[in-house]
C-alpha positions as a LaTeX table, in Angstrom:
\begin{tabular}{lrrr}
\hline
Residue & $x$ (\AA) & $y$ (\AA) & $z$ (\AA) \\
\hline
Met1 & 2.27 & $-20.12$ & $-34.02$ \\
Thr2 & $-0.78$ & $-22.20$ & $-33.22$ \\
Pro3 & $-2.55$ & $-21.96$ & $-29.86$ \\
Arg4 & $-0.94$ & $-25.28$ & $-28.81$ \\
Glu5 & 2.52 & $-23.97$ & $-29.73$ \\
Val6 & 1.89 & $-20.74$ & $-27.82$ \\
Phe7 & 0.80 & $-22.71$ & $-24.75$ \\
Asp8 & 3.93 & $-24.88$ & $-25.02$ \\
Arg9 & 5.97 & $-21.67$ & $-25.02$ \\
Met10 & 4.08 & $-20.47$ & $-21.95$ \\
Arg11 & 4.89 & $-23.76$ & $-20.18$ \\
Glu12 & 8.58 & $-23.40$ & $-21.08$ \\
His13 & 8.61 & $-19.88$ & $-19.64$ \\
Trp14 & 6.92 & $-20.98$ & $-16.40$ \\
Ile15 & 9.46 & $-23.76$ & $-15.88$ \\
Ala16 & 12.35 & $-21.40$ & $-16.73$ \\
Asn17 & 10.90 & $-18.93$ & $-14.19$ \\
Val18 & 10.81 & $-16.09$ & $-16.67$ \\
Thr19 & 7.81 & $-13.88$ & $-17.27$ \\
Val20 & 5.35 & $-15.77$ & $-19.46$ \\
Phe21 & 4.14 & $-12.63$ & $-21.18$ \\
Asp22 & 6.50 & $-10.30$ & $-23.01$ \\
Asp23 & 6.32 & $-7.68$ & $-25.77$ \\
Glu24 & 6.65 & $-10.27$ & $-28.51$ \\
Ser25 & 4.07 & $-12.73$ & $-27.18$ \\
Leu26 & 1.10 & $-10.36$ & $-26.78$ \\
Thr27 & $-1.15$ & $-8.53$ & $-29.22$ \\
Glu28 & $-1.52$ & $-4.80$ & $-28.57$ \\
Asp29 & $-5.17$ & $-5.25$ & $-27.52$ \\
Val30 & $-4.64$ & $-8.42$ & $-25.47$ \\
Val31 & $-7.02$ & $-9.19$ & $-22.60$ \\
Leu32 & $-6.05$ & $-11.05$ & $-19.43$ \\
Glu33 & $-8.98$ & $-12.38$ & $-17.40$ \\
Met34 & $-8.97$ & $-14.08$ & $-14.00$ \\
Pro35 & $-12.64$ & $-14.71$ & $-13.19$ \\
Phe36 & $-11.88$ & $-16.17$ & $-9.75$ \\
Ala37 & $-9.27$ & $-13.60$ & $-8.72$ \\
Ala38 & $-8.60$ & $-13.30$ & $-5.02$ \\
Pro39 & $-10.17$ & $-10.31$ & $-3.25$ \\
Gly40 & $-8.27$ & $-7.12$ & $-3.96$ \\
Arg41 & $-6.84$ & $-8.48$ & $-7.21$ \\
Pro42 & $-8.13$ & $-7.43$ & $-10.64$ \\
Ser43 & $-10.27$ & $-9.89$ & $-12.57$ \\
Arg44 & $-9.50$ & $-8.25$ & $-15.92$ \\
Val45 & $-6.53$ & $-6.34$ & $-17.35$ \\
Glu46 & $-6.59$ & $-4.94$ & $-20.89$ \\
Gly47 & $-3.81$ & $-3.93$ & $-23.26$ \\
Arg48 & $-0.21$ & $-5.06$ & $-23.65$ \\
Ala49 & 1.37 & $-2.27$ & $-21.56$ \\
Ala50 & $-1.06$ & $-2.70$ & $-18.66$ \\
Ile51 & $-0.68$ & $-6.48$ & $-18.63$ \\
Leu52 & 3.11 & $-6.34$ & $-18.76$ \\
Ala53 & 3.18 & $-3.89$ & $-15.85$ \\
Phe54 & 0.76 & $-6.07$ & $-13.86$ \\
Ile55 & 2.67 & $-9.30$ & $-14.55$ \\
Arg56 & 6.13 & $-7.86$ & $-13.94$ \\
Ala57 & 5.08 & $-6.35$ & $-10.62$ \\
Gly58 & 3.58 & $-9.64$ & $-9.46$ \\
His59 & 6.47 & $-11.78$ & $-10.73$ \\
Ala60 & 9.02 & $-9.79$ & $-8.72$ \\
Asp61 & 7.24 & $-10.68$ & $-5.46$ \\
Leu62 & 6.78 & $-14.42$ & $-5.95$ \\
Pro63 & 7.95 & $-16.42$ & $-2.91$ \\
Phe64 & 8.42 & $-19.54$ & $-5.03$ \\
Arg65 & 9.89 & $-20.86$ & $-8.25$ \\
Phe66 & 8.01 & $-23.00$ & $-10.74$ \\
Asp67 & 9.40 & $-26.50$ & $-11.23$ \\
Asp68 & 6.89 & $-28.08$ & $-13.58$ \\
Cys69 & 3.83 & $-27.40$ & $-15.69$ \\
Arg70 & 1.95 & $-30.51$ & $-16.68$ \\
Ala71 & $-0.66$ & $-30.22$ & $-19.39$ \\
Leu72 & $-3.40$ & $-32.62$ & $-18.30$ \\
Ala73 & $-5.62$ & $-32.01$ & $-21.34$ \\
Val74 & $-5.78$ & $-29.65$ & $-24.30$ \\
His75 & $-9.21$ & $-29.19$ & $-25.83$ \\
Asp76 & $-9.81$ & $-27.75$ & $-29.28$ \\
Thr77 & $-12.81$ & $-25.48$ & $-29.72$ \\
Thr78 & $-14.94$ & $-24.58$ & $-32.72$ \\
Asp79 & $-12.69$ & $-21.52$ & $-33.08$ \\
Pro80 & $-9.32$ & $-22.74$ & $-34.47$ \\
His81 & $-7.60$ & $-19.83$ & $-32.70$ \\
Thr82 & $-8.82$ & $-20.88$ & $-29.24$ \\
Ile83 & $-7.98$ & $-23.84$ & $-27.01$ \\
Val84 & $-8.91$ & $-24.80$ & $-23.47$ \\
Val85 & $-6.08$ & $-26.24$ & $-21.37$ \\
Glu86 & $-6.21$ & $-28.10$ & $-18.09$ \\
Tyr87 & $-2.83$ & $-27.97$ & $-16.37$ \\
Glu88 & $-1.02$ & $-28.19$ & $-13.06$ \\
Leu89 & 1.79 & $-25.96$ & $-11.85$ \\
Thr90 & 4.27 & $-27.30$ & $-9.33$ \\
Ala91 & 6.32 & $-24.80$ & $-7.37$ \\
Thr92 & 8.93 & $-24.81$ & $-4.63$ \\
Met93 & 8.97 & $-22.20$ & $-1.89$ \\
Thr94 & 12.36 & $-20.51$ & $-2.09$ \\
Ala95 & 12.56 & $-19.97$ & 1.68 \\
Thr96 & 11.77 & $-23.55$ & 2.74 \\
Gly97 & 12.43 & $-25.78$ & $-0.25$ \\
Ala98 & 9.00 & $-27.42$ & 0.13 \\
Ser99 & 6.96 & $-28.10$ & $-3.03$ \\
Ala100 & 3.26 & $-28.14$ & $-3.86$ \\
Thr101 & 1.05 & $-28.44$ & $-6.93$ \\
Ala102 & $-2.13$ & $-26.56$ & $-7.88$ \\
Pro103 & $-4.59$ & $-27.12$ & $-10.76$ \\
Phe104 & $-5.64$ & $-24.53$ & $-13.34$ \\
Val105 & $-7.79$ & $-24.18$ & $-16.45$ \\
Gly106 & $-6.94$ & $-21.66$ & $-19.15$ \\
Val107 & $-8.69$ & $-20.45$ & $-22.27$ \\
Leu108 & $-6.14$ & $-19.23$ & $-24.80$ \\
Thr109 & $-6.93$ & $-17.27$ & $-27.94$ \\
Val110 & $-4.11$ & $-16.57$ & $-30.37$ \\
Arg111 & $-4.05$ & $-14.09$ & $-33.24$ \\
Glu112 & $-1.14$ & $-14.06$ & $-35.71$ \\
Gly113 & 0.93 & $-16.20$ & $-33.35$ \\
Arg114 & 0.44 & $-13.91$ & $-30.35$ \\
Ile115 & $-1.74$ & $-14.13$ & $-27.26$ \\
Ala116 & $-4.92$ & $-12.14$ & $-27.82$ \\
Arg117 & $-6.74$ & $-13.40$ & $-24.73$ \\
Trp118 & $-5.75$ & $-15.51$ & $-21.74$ \\
Arg119 & $-8.51$ & $-16.41$ & $-19.31$ \\
Glu120 & $-7.16$ & $-18.31$ & $-16.33$ \\
Tyr121 & $-9.38$ & $-20.13$ & $-13.90$ \\
Gln122 & $-7.63$ & $-20.87$ & $-10.66$ \\
Asn123 & $-9.08$ & $-21.93$ & $-7.38$ \\
Pro124 & $-7.73$ & $-19.36$ & $-4.89$ \\
Leu125 & $-8.36$ & $-21.77$ & $-2.00$ \\
Ala126 & $-6.38$ & $-24.55$ & $-3.70$ \\
Val127 & $-3.54$ & $-22.15$ & $-4.50$ \\
Ala128 & $-3.51$ & $-20.78$ & $-0.94$ \\
Ser129 & $-3.53$ & $-24.33$ & 0.43 \\
Ala130 & $-0.65$ & $-25.34$ & $-1.86$ \\
Leu131 & 1.34 & $-22.28$ & $-0.78$ \\
Gln132 & 0.59 & $-22.95$ & 2.89 \\
Thr133 & 1.59 & $-26.61$ & 2.54 \\
Ala134 & 4.81 & $-25.64$ & 0.81 \\
Ala135 & 5.58 & $-22.94$ & 3.39 \\
Ser136 & 5.25 & $-25.35$ & 6.35 \\
\hline
\end{tabular}
């Protein structure tokens, strides 16, 4: 799978509200980076097992469901295995039914059709604001 195909699969998983990362989608030495992680949250997780544990624990506690993932732009890089994606996730709070959208940027590197690195830039203030708006 190409990086664009892998990102399309990620989008499908978000919208289906299933864990984006699974055993089949990750390389053994995969790296997950979140440079702007909220305080108390890790900014880097390494290895398939550690990432799956981290993602599954966080997914179980989500107070919302994803409704849409719009790819605003997909940028190729000089490395054919890496793309930069600008996207928006729209979610609905399960308790209130209110929806909100937040922007993201991701850098995706794929090796042999699997995610080798996912670096996600999210604005914690924008995400918190979207969650607060949706919770009201």
